[in-house]
C-alpha positions, 0 to 999 in steps of 0.5 A, spaced: 500 500 500 502 507 498 505 510 504 501 516 503 495 513 502 496 509 508 497 516 512 491 519 509 486 513 511 489 513 518 488 520 519 481 520 517 480 514 521 483 518 527 479 524 526 472 520 525 474 517 532 475 524 535 468 526 532 465 520 534 467 520 541 466 528 542 463 529 549 456 531 550 457 537 553 450 539 557 448 546 557 447 549 564 440 553 565 440 557 571 433 556 574 430 559 581 426 552 582 421 553 587 424 559 591 423 566 590 430 570 590 427 577 589 429 580 595 434 576 599 436 578 606 442 575 610 442 574 618 448 573 622 454 575 625 461 577 623 461 571 619 456 574 615 458 581 615 465 579 612 469 580 618 476 577 617 483 578 620 480 580 627 476 586 624 471 589 619 473 593 614 471 594 606 475 589 603 472 584 607 465 586 607 466 586 599 468 579 600 462 577 604 459 570 602 452 573 602 454 578 597 457 572 593 451 568 593 447 575 591 451 576 585 450 568 583 442 569 584 442 575 579 441 569 574 435 566 577 431 572 578 435 575 584 435 583 585 439 588 588 443 586 594 446 592 599 451 591 604 452 597 609 459 598 607 464 603 610 465 609 607 471 609 602 475 614 606 474 610 612 475 603 608 479 600 614 473 600 618 474 597 625 482 596 624 485 589 623 491 585 623 496 585 617 502 580 616 508 585 616 513 579 615 514 572 615 521 570 616 523 562 616 516 561 617 515 565 623 510 571 622 510 578 625 504 582 625 501 589 625 495 593 626 492 597 621 490 604 624 489 608 619 483 610 615 478 608 621 471 609 621 470 610 628 466 616 630 467 616 638 466 612 644 460 612 649 462 608 655 465 602 653 461 602 646 465 604 640 461 608 635 462 607 627 461 611 621 453 611 620 450 607 614 444 610 611 442 606 605 438 600 603 441 594 607 440 586 605 446 584 609 445 584 616 451 581 619 453 584 625 459 582 629 459 579 636 451 578 636 449 572 639 442 569 637 440 570 644 441 578 642 436 578 636 430 580 640 433 584 645 431 591 645 436 597 645 441 592 643 444 598 639 446 601 645 451 595 646 454 594 639 456 599 635 456 595 629 449 594 629 448 601 632 451 604 625 445 601 621 440 604 625 437 611 624 438 616 629 443 618 634 446 613 639 441 611 645 435 613 641 433 607 637 430 601 641 429 597 635 431 589 636 435 586 631 430 581 628 425 587 628 430 591 624 432 586 619 424 584 617 422 591 617 422 591 609 419 585 605 423 579 603 422 573 599 428 569 601 433 569 607 439 566 610 440 565 617 447 564 620 446 566 627 448 562 633 456 562 633 457 567 638 453 563 643 458 558 644 464 562 641 464 568 646 465 562 651 470 558 648 475 563 645 477 566 652 479 559 654 472 558 657 473 564 662 468 569 658 460 569 657 457 562 659 454 559 653 447 560 651 443 555 655 440 550 650 433 551 652 433 558 651 437 557 644 432 552 641 426 557 643 430 563 641 432 560 634 424 558 633 422 565 634 427 567 629 425 562 624 418 563 625 418 570 624 422 569 617 418 564 615 411 568 617 410 571 610 411 564 606 419 566 604 423 560 603 431 560 606 437 557 608 440 556 615 447 554 617 449 550 623 455 552 628 462 550 626 466 546 630 470 552 633 475 547 636 478 545 629 479 552 627 486 555 627 485 559 633 485 552 637 490 548 633 496 552 631 499 553 638 500 546 640 504 543 646 509 540 642 510 547 638 511 550 645 516 545 648 520 545 641 520 553 641 523 553 649 527 547 648 532 551 643 534 555 649 532 550 655 533 543 652 531 540 659 524 543 659 519 537 658 512 540 661 508 546 660 504 548 666 496 550 665 491 552 670 485 549 668 478 551 669 477 547 675 482 551 678 487 545 678 494 546 676 497 541 672 502 539 666 498 540 659 497 534 655 496 534 647 488 534 648 488 541 652 487 546 646 491 553 647 489 559 644 492 563 638 493 569 643 498 565 647 503 566 641 501 573 640 502 575 647 509 572 647 509 570 655 511 563 655 518 563 659 517 570 661 518 573 669 522 571 675 518 564 675 518 562 668 511 563 665 508 556 664 514 553 665 513 552 673 507 550 677 507 556 681 506 560 674 502 556 670 499 558 663 492 562 665 486 559 664 484 564 659 489 562 654 487 554 654 481 550 653 482 544 657 480 537 655 474 538 660 472 545 657 473 542 650 467 536 652 463 542 654 464 546 648 462 540 643 456 538 647 453 545 647 455 545 639 451 538 638 445 541 642 445 547 638 446 544 631 440 539 633 436 544 635 437 548 628 436 542 624 430 540 627 427 547 627 429 548 620 427 541 617 420 542 620 419 549 616 422 545 610 428 550 610 435 548 606 441 547 611 448 548 610 452 544 615 457 548 617 460 543 622 461 538 617 464 543 612 469 546 616 471 539 618 472 537 611 477 542 609 481 542 616 485 537 614 486 539 607 483 539 600 484 542 593 479 546 591 479 548 583 487 546 584 488 551 590 490 547 596 486 549 602 486 547 609 486 549 616 493 551 617 494 558 620 497 562 614 499 557 609 492 553 609 488 559 605 482 558 609 482 562 616 484 569 616 490 572 621 485 571 627 485 564 626 477 563 626 474 568 621 475 566 614 479 569 608 475 571 602 477 564 599 474 561 605 468 565 604 467 563 597 467 556 599 462 557 604 458 561 599 458 555 594 456 550 600 450 555 601 448 555 594 449 547 594 444 547 600 439 551 596 439 548 590 438 541 593 432 543 597 429 548 592 430 545 585 434 551 583 440 551 579 444 557 582 451 558 579 457 556 584 462 562 585 469 561 582 473 561 588 479 562 584 477 569 584 478 570 591 485 570 595 487 566 601 492 570 606 495 576 604 502 575 604 507 581 606 
């Protein structure tokens, strides 16, 4: 056979094979399903507001997960979505942590203090630049579920007060009444994290967890109000705070390794437990990230943490018994959330499962993500709140829950557009 003819036949057969094996590409048609996304409102705390790096500032607000969801909802009938942004001239908002150096893996932090949106102080409450426009993102840092129906809450939380009309102290409106003052057709609710976080983040020395029965009754009241018009929605469960970078970065092994560079015989770190007992720490006791940033280990005439007469204070450690308490409350809260949401036919984003899924490491569109501090891309510099990339992952989890429940097909967020930790 003529070789040229052979190659022509072979080429023709190859082309035919490629054509016949061409994949069947399905076209994606956005659909609202059984939900109405005309006016979407988002209830929640700092995670809803876009809090990051220990503060609320304009870039974080612009990368909030509700804002991302709302943008995707536009293709299925979603309307405009307004966030109470800080003014452009005061874009650093409350101030925040920034990474100023990373030398041989050791971070150095600074605090952003320029272009803040602080307008004054009243007692112990910091007041921020007032916002007077439309609002869809009602995320308020530090709010608990237990505060949602509390009159005069604006007198205690400056980041809620800045949303309210009138001067400080003149508006007694509750959070729940404020967010439902205008009609809504769809909602997300991620209240409840601070009801346990305020206790856990300071080594169980802060506010006591919201009682379980009170949490259930308050959650039911909020959901009753949000569904009273027939609106559909999605709720988020409470993440496992003990798996965050805030509690998994400063480990017993890391502390001993650092101390043994200059004191090789040291083999114990002493802690004061919540029960008032001084004992050597174990790997099951969780140190807070603030212990590392405060840089107190080994300091003093009686070296801090290295001698039973000067143990690490309880505020820096969640001891094993306190970990059990925290997890017990989270389990109870999540059981209530799921039970109440299921009874109302709402979508559920299981944030507890989501955080655990990513904490040990997972690739997202080729981007490595894990719970590791700084290098993991998930947690911001405060170790608890998320990076823009982390919020994009969260937005997609909410979207998946919505689509699954209501038969909608909201497009997912392109997570590659969002950054992890901003390096110096």
